[in-house]
C-alpha distance (Angstrom), angle and dihedral (degrees) to the residues before:
residue distance angle dihedral
M1 . . .
D2 3.78 . .
D3 3.82 127.3 .
R4 3.79 92.1 -93.7
D5 3.81 92.1 55.0
W6 3.82 92.1 50.2
C7 3.80 91.5 50.0
V8 3.80 94.3 46.6
S9 3.81 93.0 45.8
A10 3.82 92.8 65.3
H11 3.81 91.2 55.7
H12 3.81 92.8 50.3
E13 3.81 92.6 45.4
Q14 3.81 94.5 51.6
R15 3.79 96.1 49.5
V16 3.82 95.4 42.3
I17 3.82 93.5 47.9
A18 3.81 91.9 48.0
A19 3.82 91.2 52.0
L20 3.82 95.7 44.1
Q21 3.81 92.9 49.4
K22 3.82 86.9 66.6
V23 3.83 93.6 55.6
A24 3.82 106.1 97.1
D25 3.82 98.4 -168.8
P26 3.82 105.3 26.5
T27 3.80 102.7 -157.8
P28 3.82 118.4 164.9
V29 3.83 89.9 -104.0
K30 3.82 92.6 52.6
V31 3.80 92.6 44.2
R32 3.82 91.7 51.2
K33 3.81 90.4 48.3
T34 3.82 90.8 49.9
L35 3.81 92.7 48.6
N36 3.82 90.8 46.3
G37 3.82 88.0 52.0
L38 3.81 88.9 56.4
G39 3.81 89.6 54.6
Y40 3.81 100.8 -97.7
P41 3.83 107.9 135.7
D42 3.81 121.0 -140.8
E43 3.81 92.4 -104.6
R44 3.84 89.0 63.3
I45 3.85 94.5 50.4
H46 3.81 115.3 83.5
H47 3.80 141.8 174.6
L48 3.82 97.7 12.3
K49 3.78 102.9 -177.2
Q50 3.78 133.7 167.8
D51 3.82 111.7 -125.5
G52 3.79 107.2 -176.6
K53 3.81 106.2 -64.5
K54 3.81 91.1 -16.2
T55 3.79 134.6 74.6
R56 3.80 124.4 -141.1
F57 3.81 123.1 -155.7
H58 3.80 146.3 157.1
L59 3.80 129.2 -133.1
D60 3.80 118.7 -150.2
L61 3.81 105.9 -141.5
R62 3.81 98.5 163.6
E63 3.81 115.1 143.3
D64 3.81 133.3 165.8
G65 3.81 94.8 -3.8
G66 3.81 93.7 -42.2
R67 3.79 120.8 139.6
L68 3.82 101.9 -150.0
C69 3.76 121.4 140.4
E70 3.78 133.1 153.9
S71 3.79 127.6 -131.6
G72 3.78 111.4 -151.2
L73 3.77 142.0 -169.4
A74 3.79 116.3 -164.1
A75 3.80 106.5 -156.5
G76 3.80 107.4 143.4
A77 3.81 112.8 -110.5
V78 3.82 92.3 3.9
S79 3.83 96.5 51.1
D80 3.79 114.9 141.9
V81 3.80 138.2 -172.6
V82 3.81 126.2 -169.2
P83 3.81 132.7 179.6
C84 3.78 121.0 -98.2
V85 3.80 134.9 -180.0
A86 3.81 124.7 -115.3
V87 3.78 132.7 -174.0
A88 3.81 109.2 -80.2
E89 3.81 96.6 -125.0
G90 3.76 140.1 17.8
P91 3.78 129.1 26.7
F92 3.80 115.8 0.7
E93 3.79 111.8 -89.9
V94 3.81 126.7 159.5
T95 3.81 112.5 -132.4
S96 3.81 100.4 177.1
E97 3.78 134.1 15.5
V98 3.77 146.3 145.5
R99 3.78 105.0 -145.7
P100 3.79 120.4 -137.5
């Protein structure tokens, strides 16, 4: 990722974590609704999957040849989001991540 992607990722992480910490029962439907409420359209939300009482997901934040994506875990007060790297062009595919 370039310097711009690293800078932008912190902003996305902070606002997404703050919103997800308020979701008591983070089902995929509730997580999608929360992310939509933050302005992320459905086509940017990927791999929503229930994992016990948590929901995992990816956000596609690629712009202008960038490779930024976010890997998230919606788990109420312990929700977390970290940057990941996607292919620069074409269908969304994560190439590198450390999952929360």
